[in-house]
C-alpha positions in Angstrom: -2.4 -48.6 -1.9 -1.8 -48.9 -5.6 1.2 -50.3 -7.4 1.5 -47.7 -9.8 0.1 -43.9 -9.9 -0.4 -41.8 -12.9 1.2 -38.3 -12.6 1.2 -37.4 -16.2 -1.1 -34.4 -15.4 0.6 -33.2 -12.2 2.3 -30.0 -11.7 5.4 -29.3 -9.3 5.0 -26.6 -6.7 3.3 -25.9 -3.5 0.2 -27.9 -2.7 -1.9 -25.1 -1.5 -1.1 -21.6 -2.8 -1.9 -18.6 -0.6 -3.9 -15.8 -2.5 -2.1 -12.7 -2.1 1.2 -14.0 -0.6 4.6 -14.9 -2.0 7.0 -17.3 -0.6 10.5 -15.8 0.1 13.7 -16.6 1.7 15.1 -14.2 4.0 18.0 -13.9 6.6 17.0 -12.8 10.1 19.1 -12.6 13.1 18.6 -15.4 15.5 17.6 -13.2 18.5 14.9 -11.9 16.4 13.8 -15.1 15.1 13.8 -16.6 18.7 11.8 -13.6 20.1 9.1 -14.2 17.5 9.0 -17.9 18.0 8.6 -17.3 21.8 5.8 -14.8 21.3 4.0 -17.1 18.8 4.0 -20.0 21.1 2.4 -17.6 23.8 -0.2 -16.4 21.2 -0.9 -19.8 19.8 0.0 -18.8 16.3 2.8 -19.3 13.9 6.0 -17.1 14.2 5.6 -16.2 10.1 2.1 -14.7 11.0 3.6 -12.6 13.7 6.6 -11.4 11.4 3.9 -10.6 8.7 1.7 -8.6 11.3 4.8 -6.7 12.6 5.8 -5.9 9.2 2.3 -4.7 8.2 2.1 -2.8 11.5 5.4 -0.9 10.7 4.4 0.1 7.2 1.2 1.3 8.4 2.6 3.6 10.9 5.1 5.0 8.3 2.5 5.3 5.6 -0.5 6.1 7.7 -2.6 3.7 5.8 -3.9 1.6 8.6 -5.3 2.8 12.0 -4.3 0.7 14.8 -6.0 0.7 18.5 -3.5 3.0 19.9 -3.9 5.4 17.1 -7.8 5.4 17.5 -7.8 5.9 21.0 -5.5 8.9 20.7 -7.9 10.4 18.0 -10.9 9.6 20.2 -9.4 11.5 23.2 -8.5 14.4 21.0 -11.9 14.7 19.5 -14.2 14.0 22.5 -13.5 17.2 24.1 -14.3 19.1 21.3 -17.6 17.5 20.7 -18.7 17.9 24.5 -17.9 21.6 24.4 -20.1 22.2 21.2 -23.2 24.4 21.5 -26.1 22.4 20.6 -29.9 23.5 20.2 -32.2 22.0 22.7 -35.2 20.2 21.0 -37.7 21.6 23.6 -36.4 25.3 23.4 -34.6 27.3 20.6 -32.1 28.2 23.1 -28.6 27.1 22.6 -27.1 25.2 25.5 -23.6 23.7 26.2 -23.8 20.1 25.7 
């Protein structure tokens, strides 16, 4: 370890900036924060990551931007019966048959 360090070119701030993310301060109810911490412990991730994912999911449902698993499954269930009832031409004959 040196006796002196040169900090003339140093900048104040976070050591590692996250691209596309901002540091904020918010107030959350203790019960909400405790629940996110418990879920994060079970998932093996950080509670802030879970809060971010929950907010993204909420916005996606409200705006319809992102498709989650439940929405995708619902769409597939709705569309599959339509596809299976469609009439298709058989490659061996020119007759139309039910798929």
